[in-house]
C-alpha positions as MATLAB code, in Angstrom:
seq = 'MAQQQAAGAPAIEAGPEQLRGRRLPFYVDVLRRLVKEKPLGLFGGILVVIIALAAIFASIIAPYGPNALGTERLAGPSWDYIFGTDNLGRDVFSRVIHGARVSMWIGLLAVMTSTLMSMSIGVLSGYFGGWIDMIAQRVVDAFIAFPGLIFLLAVIALFRDSNIPGLPREGLLSTQIIILIITIGILLGVGSSRVIRSATLSVKSTTYVEAARSIGAGHARMIFVHVLPNIMAPVITLATLGFGTAILLEASLSFLGFGVPPNIPSWGGMLNREARSFMTEAPWLALAPGIALSLAVFGFNMLGDALRDLLDPRMRGAGHGNFG';
ca = [
     136.282   98.812   84.515;
     133.112   97.419   82.853;
     131.731  100.976   82.587;
     134.979  102.193   80.920;
     134.868   99.333   78.436;
     131.236  100.045   77.743;
     131.935  103.694   77.274;
     134.779  102.920   74.876;
     132.926  100.354   72.861;
     131.335  102.762   70.399;
     134.681  104.284   69.643;
     136.061  100.821   68.863;
     133.242   99.904   66.690;
     133.218  103.182   64.693;
     136.669  103.438   63.114;
     138.004  106.372   61.291;
     136.809  105.089   57.940;
     133.290  104.861   59.274;
     133.373  108.272   60.842;
     134.642  109.853   57.673;
     131.853  108.087   55.740;
     129.220  109.368   58.094;
     130.224  112.973   57.579;
     130.003  112.718   53.770;
     126.753  113.769   52.153;
     124.963  110.863   50.426;
     125.717  111.825   46.797;
     129.366  112.681   47.648;
     129.650  109.200   49.100;
     128.041  107.801   45.828;
     130.686  109.740   43.830;
     133.494  108.312   45.985;
     132.170  104.775   45.646;
     131.828  105.317   41.824;
     135.533  106.198   41.587;
     136.616  103.253   43.852;
     134.235  100.462   42.879;
     132.934  101.070   39.302;
     135.738  101.739   36.799;
     133.541  101.289   33.850;
     130.931  103.566   35.306;
     133.668  106.165   35.978;
     134.899  105.812   32.433;
     131.353  106.389   31.160;
     130.997  109.432   33.387;
     134.246  110.872   31.987;
     132.933  110.349   28.435;
     129.738  112.082   29.432;
     131.663  115.069   30.814;
     133.865  115.346   27.704;
     130.792  115.297   25.358;
     128.975  117.808   27.462;
     131.991  120.137   27.455;
     132.313  119.713   23.751;
     128.631  120.595   23.304;
     128.850  123.715   25.584;
     132.032  125.043   24.012;
     131.434  123.816   20.500;
     131.889  127.317   19.005;
     135.278  127.551   20.645;
     136.548  123.980   20.060;
     135.448  123.671   16.414;
     138.036  125.297   14.070;
     135.395  125.930   11.420;
     131.715  126.701   11.223;
     129.516  123.557   10.922;
     128.195  124.702    7.529;
     131.285  126.536    6.276;
     132.077  125.394    2.740;
     135.689  124.735    1.706;
     137.635  124.161   -1.426;
     138.918  120.652   -0.520;
     136.078  118.166   -0.994;
     136.240  114.664    0.380;
     139.850  115.383    1.709;
     141.227  112.715    4.060;
     142.154  113.342    7.705;
     145.034  115.806    8.092;
     146.373  118.449   10.433;
     144.049  121.027    8.872;
     141.031  118.749    8.835;
     141.275  116.160   11.673;
     138.335  114.007   10.512;
     138.642  115.099    6.841;
     136.008  116.956    4.823;
     132.648  115.971    3.232;
     131.417  116.265   -0.278;
     130.805  119.955    0.117;
     134.138  120.768    1.687;
     132.759  121.135    5.239;
     135.045  120.119    8.091;
     133.792  116.877    9.591;
     135.338  117.446   12.977;
     133.517  120.764   13.384;
     130.249  119.186   12.359;
     130.740  116.251   14.801;
     131.418  118.779   17.701;
     128.418  120.827   16.785;
     126.442  117.605   16.410;
     127.270  116.928   20.147;
     125.502  120.095   21.016;
     122.358  119.077   19.115;
     122.421  115.514   20.632;
     122.871  116.794   24.206;
     120.296  119.482   23.828;
     117.660  117.112   22.574;
     118.630  114.433   24.985;
     118.523  116.805   28.028;
     115.087  118.231   27.247;
     113.647  114.857   26.266;
     114.931  113.327   29.519;
     113.396  116.202   31.513;
     110.060  115.691   29.691;
     110.193  111.894   30.276;
     111.145  112.275   33.932;
     108.254  114.577   34.568;
     105.844  112.340   32.843;
     107.093  109.071   34.394;
     107.001  110.659   37.919;
     103.467  112.045   37.381;
     102.067  108.700   36.071;
     104.015  106.461   38.407;
     103.645  108.407   41.627;
      99.924  109.097   41.195;
      99.224  105.531   40.065;
     101.149  103.868   42.834;
     100.114  106.248   45.608;
      96.293  106.348   44.981;
      95.909  102.905   43.648;
      92.362  101.660   42.961;
      90.655  102.645   39.745;
      93.193  105.333   39.052;
      95.945  102.787   39.099;
      93.929  100.276   36.954;
      93.080  102.908   34.221;
      96.637  104.321   34.193;
      98.277  100.923   33.915;
      96.001   99.749   31.156;
      96.811  102.910   29.146;
     100.496  102.285   29.789;
     100.053   98.607   28.657;
      98.518   99.717   25.383;
     101.151  102.356   24.750;
     104.065   99.935   25.415;
     102.548   97.388   23.004;
     102.715  100.031   20.229;
     106.114   99.953   18.399;
     108.100  102.965   19.633;
     109.737  103.948   16.363;
     106.409  103.694   14.460;
     104.924  105.931   17.035;
     107.713  108.560   16.696;
     107.531  108.511   12.850;
     103.764  108.863   12.918;
     103.657  111.796   15.324;
     106.539  113.649   13.688;
     105.104  113.100   10.163;
     101.741  114.409   11.357;
     103.087  117.631   12.943;
     106.316  118.281   10.995;
     104.713  121.075    8.982;
     103.007  122.674   12.033;
     104.196  125.949   13.535;
     103.929  126.671   17.191;
     103.260  130.407   17.694;
     106.171  132.193   19.306;
     108.841  129.687   18.217;
     111.388  130.400   15.546;
     111.229  128.339   12.290;
     114.860  127.439   12.473;
     117.391  126.540   15.169;
     117.342  124.375   18.266;
     114.069  125.907   19.470;
     112.131  125.477   16.239;
     108.810  123.719   16.181;
     110.165  120.645   14.497;
     112.883  120.198   17.246;
     110.334  120.871   20.117;
     107.953  118.289   18.619;
     110.827  115.831   18.394;
     111.778  116.395   21.998;
     108.243  116.093   23.262;
     107.605  112.860   21.313;
     110.826  111.238   22.553;
     110.009  112.345   26.056;
     106.487  110.812   25.946;
     107.822  107.530   24.551;
     110.442  107.257   27.251;
     108.292  108.572   30.067;
     105.373  106.254   29.743;
     107.576  103.179   29.750;
     109.641  104.401   32.787;
     106.485  105.159   34.774;
     106.196  101.465   35.725;
     109.594  101.575   37.522;
     108.437  104.784   39.418;
     105.172  103.110   40.316;
     106.994  100.089   41.743;
     109.228  102.401   43.841;
     106.247  104.381   45.014;
     104.440  101.223   46.125;
     107.549  100.207   48.061;
     107.777  103.626   49.800;
     104.019  103.760   50.473;
     104.169  100.527   52.467;
     106.881  101.782   54.850;
     106.333  102.504   58.545;
     107.125  106.243   58.370;
     104.519  106.709   55.633;
     101.943  104.886   57.733;
     102.788  107.021   60.699;
     102.505  110.267   58.664;
      99.063  109.170   57.451;
      97.955  108.246   60.955;
      98.578  111.794   62.239;
      96.485  113.193   59.474;
      99.058  114.275   56.762;
      97.344  115.267   53.503;
      98.021  113.734   50.142;
     100.111  116.605   48.939;
     102.411  116.455   51.955;
     102.674  112.707   51.754;
     103.640  112.847   48.065;
     106.103  115.761   48.160;
     107.622  115.195   51.611;
     107.600  111.434   52.068;
     107.287  109.753   48.686;
     109.230  111.879   46.116;
     112.466  112.317   48.142;
     112.624  108.547   48.715;
     112.233  107.577   45.031;
     114.864  109.914   43.677;
     117.415  107.080   43.344;
     115.462  105.203   40.559;
     114.521  108.517   39.000;
     118.195  109.536   38.665;
     119.092  106.132   37.280;
     116.232  106.112   34.754;
     117.182  109.666   33.590;
     120.826  108.693   33.071;
     119.934  105.566   31.117;
     117.189  107.437   29.203;
     119.701  110.112   28.069;
     121.616  107.520   25.870;
     118.363  106.145   24.551;
     117.126  109.705   23.651;
     120.269  110.431   21.798;
     119.999  107.125   19.839;
     116.316  107.811   18.945;
     117.216  111.303   17.742;
     119.965  109.883   15.572;
     117.689  107.183   14.250;
     115.001  109.616   13.261;
     117.579  111.954   11.663;
     118.955  109.076    9.757;
     115.506  108.372    8.383;
     115.040  112.026    7.507;
     112.376  112.807   10.178;
     114.569  114.318   12.850;
     116.722  117.432   12.851;
     116.431  119.732    9.794;
     119.269  119.350    7.248;
     120.788  122.793    8.027;
     121.524  121.683   11.619;
     124.458  119.223   11.958;
     123.499  115.993   13.813;
     125.182  112.617   14.043;
     122.215  110.780   12.533;
     121.801  113.276    9.771;
     125.489  112.977    8.855;
     125.175  109.236    8.620;
     122.110  109.576    6.415;
     123.285  112.193    3.937;
     126.938  112.480    3.151;
     128.012  109.287    4.809;
     125.635  106.965    2.986;
     126.375  108.571   -0.374;
     130.157  108.610   -0.199;
     130.959  105.988    2.473;
     133.025  103.822    0.109;
     134.986  106.756   -1.282;
     135.416  108.597    2.060;
     134.808  106.150    4.961;
     135.697  108.903    7.579;
     132.284  110.422    6.812;
     130.599  107.391    8.542;
     133.276  106.633   11.077;
     133.425  110.053   12.735;
     129.752  110.566   13.618;
     129.292  106.794   14.147;
     132.097  106.579   16.747;
     130.897  109.724   18.426;
     127.361  108.366   18.643;
     128.536  105.005   19.971;
     130.704  106.670   22.694;
     127.954  108.886   23.842;
     125.404  106.042   24.165;
     128.081  103.798   25.792;
     129.003  106.605   28.299;
     125.447  107.195   29.437;
     124.689  103.439   29.640;
     127.757  102.647   31.685;
     127.183  105.576   33.980;
     123.456  104.728   34.441;
     124.235  101.077   35.091;
     126.844  102.075   37.720;
     124.451  104.509   39.358;
     121.735  101.877   39.503;
     124.085   99.622   41.495;
     125.248  102.359   43.777;
     121.929  104.036   44.511;
     119.852  100.836   44.881;
     120.977   98.847   47.994;
     119.428   95.712   46.597;
     121.816   95.734   43.643;
     124.998   96.105   45.647;
     127.253   93.137   45.231;
     124.666   91.382   42.940;
     127.300   89.680   40.828;
     128.611   92.838   39.100;
     131.950   92.691   40.845;
     134.351   95.548   40.292;
     133.766   95.870   36.511;
     130.338   97.625   36.397;
];
């Protein structure tokens, strides 16, 4: 009888819900918990998906070309022009949709650049320690102490007239756009490297890493097999949060006239040029790109905050309730 109870005990402890949870891959389980536990994070994810789809299918969704001139200037919102027209008769809705493509493109490449940089600095600094860590962190300290916007303006102003061989002079792959992407990526990556370093130090002190080191595993194997896979949770969280920051930085630079060229529609550029000049006469010129920019940043921040709680076991139940 006792043996039967002992044999049946694991079946009693592992209920159907637990068994179903064990069969789910990790990131599928994170998606399930995002839907069930984080309504704001889910809402942010939906906003991100909508903006991404609008960026991908901008040429199909937009009823007019982004720079197509019309006869109705400063026309209010109507069935023909959902967000009205600007001072040149261009459809504001079409320009906002194409502006999403610009923001998502720059945000994606800037986040990829920042992620690569933060992982390189953070992992090498945290793993090797010693004088490498000391020098790297002092450089990071000095960089963080420098105002970020001033750094962006200085670099872009210095290289804005440069021409990288092989790149077109116009479009999303022009030299000015690439320099903008790299500069934003460096700014975000250096600051994020401290979080990656902290995660690397935590993984480095675990038992399985010590066991791998004791059997003679080399540095490359230790980093790529044992360290990197176990710090992907903070990497994904930083990338998601950095996406919104990159979009906001691009809009800020475009608003100041140092970002995207005038012939490419961007949310910051729309706020700088036509909106600032005709905002009192046609308020929709500022409302449309401003709301789009706010929703994009809000969506990425809410999604990133939810992923931080879901991917980091220490953050689960840390006072966020069911609203994060």
